[in-house]
C-alpha positions as CSV (number, residue, x, y, z in Angstrom):
1,M,12.6,-9.5,-2.1
2,T,11.5,-9.5,1.5
3,T,8.2,-10.8,2.8
4,E,7.2,-7.2,3.8
5,R,7.7,-6.0,0.2
6,V,5.7,-9.0,-1.2
7,I,2.9,-8.4,1.2
8,R,2.7,-4.7,0.2
9,I,2.5,-5.7,-3.5
10,I,-0.1,-8.3,-2.8
11,A,-2.2,-6.0,-0.6
12,G,-2.0,-3.2,-3.2
13,T,-3.1,-5.6,-5.9
14,F,-6.0,-6.8,-3.9
15,I,-7.2,-3.3,-3.1
16,M,-6.9,-2.2,-6.7
17,L,-8.7,-5.4,-7.8
18,S,-11.5,-4.8,-5.4
19,V,-12.0,-1.2,-6.7
20,F,-12.1,-2.5,-10.2
21,L,-14.6,-5.3,-9.3
22,S,-16.8,-2.8,-7.4
23,S,-16.8,-0.5,-10.4
24,V,-17.7,-3.3,-12.8
25,F,-20.2,-5.3,-10.8
26,N,-21.8,-2.8,-8.4
27,G,-22.2,-0.1,-11.0
28,S,-19.9,2.4,-9.2
29,A,-18.6,4.7,-12.0
30,L,-15.1,5.8,-11.3
31,K,-15.8,9.0,-13.2
32,E,-18.0,10.0,-10.3
33,P,-16.4,11.2,-7.1
34,T,-16.5,8.3,-4.7
35,W,-14.5,6.8,-1.9
36,L,-13.3,4.2,-4.4
37,W,-10.7,6.8,-5.6
38,F,-9.2,6.8,-2.1
39,S,-9.0,3.0,-2.0
40,L,-7.4,3.0,-5.4
41,F,-4.8,5.6,-4.2
42,V,-4.0,3.4,-1.2
43,G,-3.7,0.3,-3.3
44,A,-1.5,2.0,-5.9
45,N,0.8,3.3,-3.1
46,L,1.1,-0.1,-1.5
47,F,1.9,-1.7,-4.8
48,Q,4.6,0.8,-5.8
49,S,6.2,0.8,-2.3
50,G,6.6,-2.9,-2.6
51,F,8.8,-2.4,-5.7
52,S,10.4,1.0,-4.9
53,R,10.9,0.6,-1.1
54,W,9.6,4.2,-0.7
55,C,6.5,5.0,1.3
56,L,5.2,8.5,2.0
57,M,3.4,7.5,5.2
58,E,6.5,5.8,6.5
59,K,8.5,9.0,5.9
60,M,5.8,11.1,7.6
61,L,5.8,8.8,10.6
62,I,9.6,8.9,11.0
63,T,9.4,12.7,10.8
64,L,6.9,12.6,13.7
65,G,9.3,10.5,15.8
66,V,8.1,7.0,15.2
67,K,11.0,4.5,15.3
68,P,11.6,2.9,11.9
69,G,11.7,-0.8,11.6
70,G,10.2,-3.9,9.9
71,A,7.3,-5.9,11.0
72,C,9.6,-8.6,12.4
73,G,11.7,-6.2,14.6
74,T,15.4,-5.6,14.5
75,A,16.2,-8.9,12.8
76,C,14.9,-7.5,9.5
77,E,16.9,-4.3,9.7
78,S,20.2,-6.1,9.7
79,N,19.2,-8.2,6.7
80,G,17.8,-5.1,4.9
């Protein structure tokens, strides 16, 4: 597993954990419409993209003409 994938998994886990902790300790009920749902969505997508190597935002950016590539440049693409 590459560092980019592990970072996505860790970042997704931290976002989902922060939503859970905010819900428990700040009294934000997840049954009410809040911005916590957006954070949970982002965290879940980061988490799953770390395992599946599929990211909707990445596909959308490539469609818009952004060059694909890893955080460390072309060296990562050859190791892929």
